[in-house]
N, C-alpha and C positions, 0 to 999 in steps of 0.2 A: 686664580682670582686674588688680587692683592687684599690683604687684610685691612679693614678700615680701622683707623685709630682715632681716639678722641683727641680734641685739641689739648695741647700740653702747655701750661703756663709755668715758666721757670721761676723759681723763688730767688729773686735778686740777681739773676745772671742769665747768660746764654744757655740754650740747650746744648747737649753734648753732640759731638761729631756724629755719633751713631744715630742719634735721634734725627738729625738733619738729613743724613743719608737715607734713613727709612722713609721720611716724609717725601723727599724728592722721588724716591723709588715708587712709592705707592700713589702719589698724587696724579690725577689725570691731567694730560696736557702739559704745557710748559710751566716751569716754576722759576720765579725770580726772587729778589730780596723782599719785594712787597708781599708776596704770598707767604714766604717764610715768616716774616715779622707778624703778619696777621694771624697765622696758625699758632705761633708760640706766644702771642701776646707781648711782643717786644715793642718798646717805645723808642723815641728819638735818641735817648741816651745809649742805646745798644747799637746804633747804626755803624759806628766806626769799628767796634769789636766784631760785629757780624760780617762786615766787609773783609776784615782780616781773616776770619775763620773760613769764609768761602774761598778766599785766595789760597789758604792752606789746602783745602779740599781739592781745589782745582789743580794745585801742584802735585798732589798725590794721584790725580787722575780720576777722582771719584765724582766730580761734577765738572761741567765745562765752565770756564770763566763767566761771570755774571750770573752763576747759579742755574744755568739751563739744565733741564732734565737730560740725563745721559742718552736715553734711547727714545726715538720718536714713536716707535711701534714695535711689537714683537717681531724679531727677525729683520728689522730695518733700522739703519743708523740715521741719526738726525743730520741736518745740513752741516753742523759743525760740532766737533767733539775732540776729546783728548785721545791721541793715539801714541803708541810706542813703536819705535823702529826695531825690527827684529832681524833684518838682513838686507840683501840687495838682490835685484833681478840680474839676468845675464848682461844687461846693458850698463850695470853699475848704479842704477837708481834705487833709492831706498824703498823697502817694503815694510809695512807696519801693520799693527793690529790694534783694535780698540782696547783701551785700558778698562779693566773691570768688566769684561764681557760676561753677562749672566744669561744669555739666551741658550736655547737648546742647540746642541751640535757644536762644531768647531766655529771659532770666531771668523768673521769676514776678513778678507785680505784687502789691505789698502795700498795701492801702488802710488807712491808719492812722486809728484812732479819734481824735476830738478830745481834746486834752490837758485835764486837769482844770481847772475854772474857777480863774482866778488864776495859771496858769502860761503862759509865752509859747508861742505856737503854734510847731509845727515848721516850719522853713524849709529850702529846698534846700541840700544839702551836709551837713546834720546827720546824725550817726550815732547810733543808739540800739539798745539791746538790747530786742527786742520779743518779746512772747508772740504766737504765730501760731495762727490757726485757718483751715483750708481752707474756702473758700466757693465753689469752682468750679474748672474746669480752668485751672491756671496762675494762680489768684487766691487771695489770703489776706487775712484781716482781721488787723491788727496793733494791739497795745496796748503803749504804752511801759512797760518795766520800769525802764530806767535810761538816762539820756542819757550818751553816751560822748564827744561832741565837747567839746574844751576851751573853744571859743568858740561862742556861739550862731550859727545860720545867718544869712545875709544875703540880702536879695532885691534883685536888680538890676532896675530898671524905669524907666518913663517916668512922670513926675508929670503927672496930669490933674486940675486943680481943676475944680469944677463946682458949680452951685447945689444939686444933690442930695447933695453931699458930695465931698470930695477922694479921689481914687483913685490907686493905683499899678498900672500895667499892666506885668506882668513881661515881660522880654525873652526869657525861655526859653519856647519853644513847647510844652514839656511842662507848663507851668503853665496850667491851664484856668480859673483864677479870679483876679480882681483882689484887691488888698488895700486896706483902708480906712485913710486917713490922718486921724486925729482932729484937731480944732482945736488949734492950738498945737504940732503935731508935724511941721510941714512944713519947718522949718529955713530958711525964706525961699526955698524952691525956687519956680521959675517954671514956668509951663505949658510942657510939651515938654522939660523938662530930664531928662537921665539921672541917676538917683540911686541910692544904696545905702540900704536901709532895714533896720531890725532889728525882729523881731516883738515885739509888746507882749503882756502877759498876756491869755490867752484869756477870752472871755465865753461860751464854749459853742459851739453850732452856728452856721453861717452864715459870711459873709466875715470873715476875720481882720483885726486891726488891726496897724499897723506904724508905726514912727517913722523919719523920714528922718535918717540920720546922716552922709551925705556927698553933695555935689553934684559931678557929674562933667562937666557940659557939656550943650549943647543937642543933642537928637537930630538936628536938621537940620544941625549943623555938619559941615564936611568931616572925613573920617577918624574919625567917631564910631563907625563900624561895628566896626572892629578893637578899639576901646576896650571896646565892649560884649562882644565875644567874649573878650577877655583876662580880664575880670572874671567872665564866665559860666563859664569853664573854670578859673578860679583859677590863672592862670599868673603866677608871681612876676615883678615888673617892677623892683623897687627893690633895688639892691645895698647892703650894709652899708657904713658909712664905712670900716671896716677893709679890706674887699675893694677898695674904690675907691682907698684909699691905697696898697695893695700894687701895684695895676695902675699907678698913677701913678709909682711908684718904678722901674718896669721900664726897662731900658736894653738896648742891643744886646749881642750876644755876641762874644767874642774867638775867633780862629781856633785858639788853643792847645788841644790835645786834641781837635780836630775835623779831619775830612777837608775840604780846601779844594776846593769845587766851583765856585768863582766863574768859572772859565774855561769851564765847561760851559754851553752855551746852552739852559738850562731855560726853559720858557715856561709861563705859566698860561693855561688856556682855560676860560672860564666864560660864563654868560649875560650879556646886556647890562645887566641890572638886578642883577647879583650884588653883594652887600654885603661879602663877605669872600673872600679868595683864599688858601687854605691848602694847595693841591696844585699841583705843577709837574711837567712831563714832558719827557723827551728820549729819542730813539732814534737809533741808527746801525747800519749793517751790522756784523756780527761780523767783525772783521779777524784773528781768531786763526788762520785757515786750517784749523781742525779742524771748523768748523760752517758748511759752504757753504749760503748762502741764509738763514742765521740772523741774529739781531739781538741787540744789547745795549740794554736799556731801563733808564731811571732814572725812579723816582717819588720826588720829594722832598716832604716834608710839614712844615709849620711845627712848630717845636719848642716846643709849648705846655707840655710838662712842665718846661722850664727855668724857666718863670715861675709855674706853678701847682703848688706843692709839696704833698705829702700833709699833711693836717692844718691847712693855712693857711686864712685867711679866704676867699681866692679859691677854694680847693678846696671848702670847705663851700658856697659860693654856687653853684659850677658843679655840684656833686652835687645840690643841691636842685632846680635847673632841669633837669638831665639832658640837655638839648639846647636848641638855639635853635628859635624858632618864627618862621615867615615868613608875612607877610600882604601883600596887594597894596600897602599904603602904608607899612609899617614892618616892622622885625624886632625881636623880643624876644631879645637875644643871651644865650648861655650865659656869656659873658665880658664884662667891661666894655669899652667902646669903645677905651680906650687899648691894649688887647691885640688885640681882634677886628679892629679896623680900623687898628691900629698895628703893634706889634712882632711880632705873630703873623700879619700879612697880608703875603704875598709880593709886595710892590710891585716894579715894574720898577726896575732900576738901584739897588737898595738892598740892603745886606748883611743877611741874615737867617739865624738859626740854623734847622737842620732835622734831621729824621731821614730817612734815605733808604734805599731798597733798590735795588740793582743786580741786574738779572735778565737771564739769557741764555736765549733761546728758539731752537728749531730752525726750519727753513723751514716745518714743519707747525704751528707755533705752540705746541708743547709746551715747557714749562719744563725747562731742563736744569740750571740752577744759580741760586742767589741769594746775595746778601751784604747785610747790614744795617750801617749806620753812622750816626754823628752828624756832621753837616757844617755848613759855612758856605756859603751859596749866594747868587747874585744873579740874579734873574729877568731874562731878556733881553727879554721882552715880555709885556704883558697883552693877550691876544687874546680875542675872543668866538667863540662857536660859528659864528655867521654869517660872520665874517671868514675863519675857517679853512676853512669849507666852500666859500665863494666862491673862495678861493685854490686849493683843490684842484680845483674845477671848471674854473678857468682854466688849471690847470697851472702856477701861480705859487707859488713857495715862500716869498715875502715875505722873501727873504734869511735864512730860518730853516730848521731841519731838518724842515720839514713833510712833504716827500716820504717821508723815512724813517719818520716817525710813522705815515703812512697805510699804508706797506708793512708795518710791524710790526702795525698794526691788522688788516690783511687776514689775516695769518698767525694772529693770536689769534682772529679770527672763525671761521676754518676749524677751529681746535681746539675752539671753542665748539660749532659745528655738529656736529662729530664726537662731542662729549661728549653732545649731546642735551639741551638745556635747554628750559625753558618760556618762550616769548617771546610774551606776550599783546599783542594789538594793540587797545588801548583809548585813544581820544584824551583828553588832559588839557586842561582849560580854563585860559586865562590872562585875568585881569581887568586891563585897562589903565585907569589913572586919569589924569584931566587935572590941571592944576596946582592946581585947587581941590578935589581929592579926589573928583570925580564920575566915574562909570563912563563912559569914553569909548568903550570897545570891549570885546567879549568874543570871543575867538577860540581855536581849538585851538592848543596848543603844538606847534611844528614838531618833527619827529623826524628829525634829520639824522645823517649818518654821523659828523660831528664829535662829536655827543653820545655815540654808541656807541663811538667811539675812546677817549674819556676813561673811559667805563664799563669797557671791557675792560682798560685799563691799571690801573684801580683794583681791579677784581676780582682780577687776578693778584697785585697787591701785597698784598691782603688774604689771599689763599691763602698767600703766602709768610710773612706774619706768623704765621698759625696754625701752619704747619709749623715755623717757627723756634722758637716758644715751646714746642712739644712736644719739639723736639730739645734745647732748653735745660732741659727739665723745669721750666718756669716755669708758674704758674697762668695760664690763658687765659680771657678773656671771649669766648666764641664767639658768632657770629651764627648762630642755628640756625633751621631751617624744617622742620617735621615734614611727612611725607607726608599726603595727605588721609585722614581717618578712613574706616573701613569704611562707615559710614552715608552719608557724603558721596559716597563712590565709588559706592555702590549707587544713590543718587539721580541722580548724573551718568549712570550707565549707562542708567537708565530714560529719562532725557531724550534721550540720544543715539540710543536705539533708534528714536525718532520720525524720525530722519534716516538710518536704515539705517547707522549708524556704531556700531562695537563697540569695546570696550576689552578688553585681555587679562584673563583670569579671575583671581580671587584679589585680594589686597590688595597684591601686590608690583608696583605700578605704577611705571613709570619716567617722568621728565619728557618723554622723547622720545615716549612713547605719547600724551601729551596734546598735545604740539606737532604730532604727525602729524595729530591731529584738527583743529587750527587751520589747518594748511596745506591740509587737505582741503576746508575751507569758505571759504578765502580768496577774496575777490572775489565771493562770492555774497551774496544778500540775508540769508542766515542768519548771516553772519560775526559781526556785532556781537552777536547773541543768543548764539551758541555761546561767544564770547570771554567774555561776562559770566557765563554759567553756569559755565564752567571756573574763572573767577576766584573765584566764590562757593564753589566746591568746595574751595578751598585753605585751609589753616590759616594763622594769623598768624605771622609771623616774630617772634623774641624773642631776648633775650640770656640766656646760661646758661653755667655753668662745666662742665656735662656736655655733651659733644659728641654730637649726633645727626645731624650733617651738615646740609647745606642742600639741600632737595629741589628747589626751583625752579631753582637754578643747577647742579644735578647735581654737587655738590662734597662730598667727604667731610669736609673741614675748611675753616672760613672764619671770619675774625675781622676786625672793622672797625678799620682802621689809618689811613685816609686823611683824616679830618675831625675832628681833636681840637679845633678852634675851636668846632665846633657840636655835637659828640657826646661825652659823658663816657666812653662805652665805648671810643672810640679813644684817649683820654687814658690809660685803664687799660692798654691794649695797649702804648702807648709806654713807660709806666713799667715794665711787665714786661720788655720788650725791653732797656731800659736796665739793669735789674737783672741779667738773664741774661748780657748781653754786657759788663757792667762798664763802661758808657759814661759814668759820672760821676753827678752829682747829679740828683735827680728820680726816683729808682727807686721801684718799688712797695714800700710799707712793709708790715711784718709784720701790723700791726693791720688794714690794708686787706684782706689776704688772707682773714682770718677773716670779714670782712664781705661778701666777694664775692657769696655767694648772695643776700643781701638787696639788695645794690647792683644785681645783675642784674634782680631783680624790680622794683626802684624805677625804673631807667632804661627798662625795657620799658614800665612804666606811663606815664612822662612822655613817651615817644615816641608812644604811642597817644593820649595827651591832646593833644599838639601836632598830630597828624594830624587829630583830630576838630575842633580849633579852627580849623585852616587851611581845612578843608572848610566849616565853619560860617561863616567869614568870607566865603568866596566865595558861599555861598548867600544871605547877608544882602545883600551888594553887589548880587547879581542881583535880589533882591526890591526894593531901592531902584530899580534900573534899570527894573524892570517895573511900578512903582507907577502910572505914568501911562498904562499900556496896558490897564487893566481894560476888558473888553468886546471886546478884539481877539481875532482867531482866529489860530492858529499851527499849522504842521506840527510834529508831535512823534512820539516813539516811546515805547512803554511800557517803563519801566526797572525796574519792580517790580510784582509781583502779590501781593496779600494778601487775606484774607477781608473786610477792611474797605474795600477799594478798590484803585485802581491808582495807581502813581506814574508820572508821565510826564516826559520831558525834551524841551524845545523844541529844534528843529533850529537850528543857528547859535549862539545864545547859550549853550546848555547849561543854561538855567534849569530847575529841577526842582520839581515840586509834586505834590499829591495830587488825585486824582479820587475823592471819597467814593463808596462804593457806593450811598449814598442818592440820588445824583444820576443814577444809571443808570436805564434804563427799568424800570418796575415789573415784577418778575419774581422767579422763584425762582433765585437765583444760587448756583452750585456752584463752590467753590474747590478746585482740584487742585494740591497743592503740588509733586508730582512733575513734572507737565508745565508748571507755572507758568502756569496758565490760570484764567480766571474765565468761566464759561459760564452763559447764561440758558436755563432749561429750556423756557420758552414761546417766547421770541423767537428762540431758537437762535443768539443772538449769542455769539461767543467772543472774548475778549480774551486775548492771550498776550504773554509777555515779548518785547520788541524789535519788536513789531508797530507799523507806521506808522499814526498816527491824526491826526485833526484835533481840536483842542481850543480852547476859549474860556476866557480868563482871567477868573475870577469874583471872586477876592480876591487882594490883595497886601499883606502886612503888613511894612513895613520894620522894625517894632519887634521882631518875632520871626523874621523871615526866611522866613515861611511863604507859600506860594503855593497857591491852590486853583483847579483847573481843572474845567470841564465838558467831557465828551467828546461829540462831535457824531455819531459813528456810531450808527445805529439810531434817530435822532431827526430824521427829515427834515422840513424846513419849519417847525421850531419849536425854541426853546431847550430845554435840559434842564429837567425839572420841578423845583420847589422841593424843598429838602432835608427837608421835613416828613414825607415818607412813610417807611415802614419796610420796605424790601424784605427778603425772607428770604434768608439766606445758609446754604448747606450746606457744612460742612467735614468731610471724611472721614466722610460719612454722617450727620452731626448737623445739625439745623436750628436756626438761631439767629435770634431777632428782634433787630434793631439799632434 
């Protein structure tokens, strides 16, 4: 039920973008300029500015032009709204999705009608205002009313010349059709090159034409995978000259006006392949005499705010990026290298400016006090997780305060366990490349106590930052994580009933209730399955100025403070602390405060974009790795169950791909979303999430990163049949021909 809001009257100006979005979202029926003006008490003098603001929101896809409400009813799209092109269908026509979808489940699919003859075809990334007509469950036909994107879309693909005509094969697996490159429009591209192309005026139905506008290198070249991913997800890679010049002018900081921490043996602990070092830690027993068994902890963070000032070219560049993106062969940094690997990197034996928090904890790990400051530090050592863990296992402190770090960690871990957090046990994949950029190995990332040690120190520092900003009455960018929705909880309950596991009634679930479930199945065959289903029941974390707490960590307040080199959210927290504690230059500016709701939405989106891109890169590297293994059989487990097939993950490498339902034995297949199963009525075969299966690799496409497998269960003595058949699939009682 939408929360009712009192009318808000702006003092001398327009309401913020976030206020308008909330009003449009919560208001019943359609909303236009008249309703917005009446609600916020706007007069005729605001008319021009309001029209411009609504035009900006329409361009961002948050409202339809003229201020119409985005969604007509839950689960149904209005007659006209903003959609974004995501790919093409097999006939070459654009496929789109509604911008800003907030409904339950996947967004509806919009099949766009061809553009009028003589107009360029729609390409991935473009946004248009479309008139919509429902054509089936979760499906709409769309016709362009107005193009909203400032620049035409671009197609990233591999150039394939041939006697039957030159083609562009898109690298995006959502694109089901190739593009035609007419004579004279190839820009000198060679076979196998990765290129960017622009759509040409449409000639009606059929495959669309495009012109190559940029050549990016050969698809077979080393490290071409991340290049494809960067362009696919539109991740900014080039800094402006002004931003680079500001970074080059950076110099070290003086001790005046700072706390001198250079005698404190702070150490950085990161992965072997870490590219930046922006946090350092130290711990020692509390010698006050009033806290027996307690500890004094320090977490020192690179003082990025000293160099990246509000409104500067560096600030605009880092805001645009929102965060750094990490790939197996490279990093796309939020800040130029002169800062990210230079003055903001806590290199050993070099003076660096920092913001620090000193924290006192009891023997039980509970925080008793904290103090923030701006300091000058000198890292005593750059350590890796493996080094620290090996030293702890040997009982060797490496002439550093490692024993005290581990003792403090054990106290913090006890407090975490008492708090009752959600600790999912799902392995992560690590792709290791050789010197030529080829995949040398794929292995699970180790989960060491040294990793958890740093995590616990950082979590406590983040809690202190949120508490301090509330005490100072400063605006805070919280890291929030909402509890699972009622629908997701009910689905989870239904799933767990199959294992005779129950959850407390109602929607007042606590993380410890879910963690108890995970501990109950730990070490069993069902452990991976239950961990994955619990993960899918969770909401996504986000940034917001309204605090709703962090469900997964079981914390009432939490703010990111510990990585301003790679997250803009942390930079904002630093600026707010500097402002509230009057620690000098680099404080949060007034104009920044008014934009915080929009900034939170923006950096949440860039964070999710980076996560998708990083997963996409790993999938594509694995497709390259598997390309010469077509026809081989593998042990795997089912990692996803849908009405159109099964997703499987190969043991060892973690390569994932699709088993189309059309390759399963000819049967009437029933998809049960609640139990995550696909069952055959005649064969009585049942495939369920996390089930171990044997699969044969049928296709591997390095261009798109797609893998197609055939499952061997139920097909003894012969390979799966060809995909030309059309098995029937029943979903919630409906029969569909595929």
